[in-house]
C-alpha positions as CSV (number, residue, x, y, z in Angstrom):
1,Y,0.0,0.0,0.0
2,L,3.0,2.3,0.0
3,L,3.3,2.3,-3.8
4,P,0.5,4.8,-4.4
5,I,2.3,7.2,-2.0
6,V,5.5,6.7,-4.0
7,V,3.6,7.5,-7.2
8,L,2.1,10.6,-5.7
9,I,5.5,11.9,-4.6
10,W,7.1,11.0,-7.9
11,C,4.4,12.9,-9.8
12,I,4.8,16.0,-7.6
13,L,8.6,16.2,-7.5
14,P,10.3,18.4,-10.0
15,T,11.0,15.6,-12.5
16,P,10.4,15.8,-16.3
17,E,6.8,14.4,-15.6
18,R,6.0,17.1,-13.0
19,L,2.2,17.2,-12.7
20,S,-0.2,19.4,-10.8
21,P,-1.2,18.3,-7.3
22,A,-4.7,17.4,-8.5
23,L,-3.4,15.3,-11.4
24,S,-0.9,13.7,-9.1
25,A,-3.6,12.7,-6.6
26,F,-5.7,11.3,-9.5
27,W,-2.8,9.1,-10.7
28,A,-2.1,7.9,-7.1
29,A,-5.8,7.0,-6.7
30,M,-5.7,5.1,-10.0
31,F,-2.6,3.3,-9.0
32,M,-4.3,2.4,-5.6
33,S,-7.3,1.0,-7.6
34,F,-4.8,-1.1,-9.6
35,V,-3.1,-2.4,-6.5
36,A,-6.5,-3.2,-4.9
37,L,-7.7,-5.1,-8.0
38,T,-4.5,-7.1,-8.5
39,Q,-3.6,-7.8,-4.8
40,H,-5.3,-11.1,-4.5
41,P,-4.2,-12.5,-7.9
42,L,-0.6,-11.5,-7.2
43,K,-0.7,-13.2,-3.8
44,A,-2.2,-16.4,-5.4
45,L,0.5,-16.4,-8.1
46,L,3.4,-16.0,-5.6
47,R,2.0,-18.6,-3.3
48,G,1.6,-21.1,-6.2
49,E,-2.2,-21.3,-5.9
50,G,-3.9,-22.1,-9.2
51,D,-7.2,-20.2,-8.8
52,L,-6.1,-16.8,-10.3
53,R,-9.6,-16.1,-11.7
54,G,-11.2,-16.6,-8.3
55,A,-8.6,-14.4,-6.6
56,F,-9.3,-11.7,-9.2
57,V,-13.1,-11.9,-8.7
58,Q,-12.4,-11.6,-4.9
59,G,-10.4,-8.5,-5.6
60,V,-13.0,-7.0,-7.8
61,G,-15.7,-7.7,-5.2
62,E,-13.7,-6.1,-2.4
63,W,-12.9,-3.1,-4.6
64,S,-16.6,-2.6,-5.5
65,T,-17.6,-3.0,-1.8
66,G,-15.0,-0.4,-0.8
67,M,-16.2,2.0,-3.5
68,I,-19.8,1.7,-2.3
69,S,-18.8,2.2,1.4
70,G,-16.6,5.2,0.5
71,S,-19.4,6.9,-1.4
72,R,-21.9,6.3,1.4
73,N,-19.5,7.8,3.9
74,M,-18.9,10.8,1.7
75,I,-22.5,11.9,1.8
76,S,-22.3,13.5,5.3
77,I,-19.0,15.3,4.3
78,A,-20.6,16.6,1.1
79,V,-23.6,17.9,3.0
80,A,-21.5,19.7,5.6
81,T,-19.2,21.2,2.9
82,G,-22.2,22.3,0.8
83,A,-23.8,24.0,3.9
84,A,-20.6,25.7,4.7
85,G,-20.3,27.0,1.2
86,I,-23.8,28.3,1.2
87,I,-23.2,30.1,4.5
88,I,-19.9,31.6,3.3
89,G,-21.4,32.6,0.0
90,T,-24.4,34.3,1.6
91,V,-22.2,36.2,4.1
92,S,-19.9,37.4,1.3
93,L,-22.6,38.5,-1.0
94,T,-24.6,40.5,1.6
95,G,-21.5,42.3,2.9
96,A,-22.0,40.9,6.4
97,H,-18.4,39.8,6.4
98,Q,-17.3,43.4,6.7
99,V,-19.6,43.9,9.7
100,I,-18.3,40.7,11.3
101,G,-14.7,41.8,10.7
102,A,-15.3,45.2,12.2
103,F,-17.0,43.6,15.2
104,V,-14.0,41.2,15.8
105,E,-11.6,44.1,15.4
106,T,-13.4,46.1,18.1
107,L,-13.4,43.1,20.4
108,S,-9.6,42.7,20.2
């Protein structure tokens, strides 16, 4: 599981392939998906087990379960982030941020 971190650092470092942080994170996530999908078949191959297809199916099943669980857990984070964005946008558009800033300045 350290290989995606190595990919992330390699993409960000000033090498000829230097990528933006967002693109570096994308490639690290893609590499992590590759590792998750091929983990069980590689273990089966190195242990000399013959059921590579079953190991691959197991990896795909665990990967899809992880993706579903991750998206369910992200719902609360998305709602909180959206609410914070709406509040900050409203405060900025109405000019209330100047009043709040002046109030904080008088308190200090």
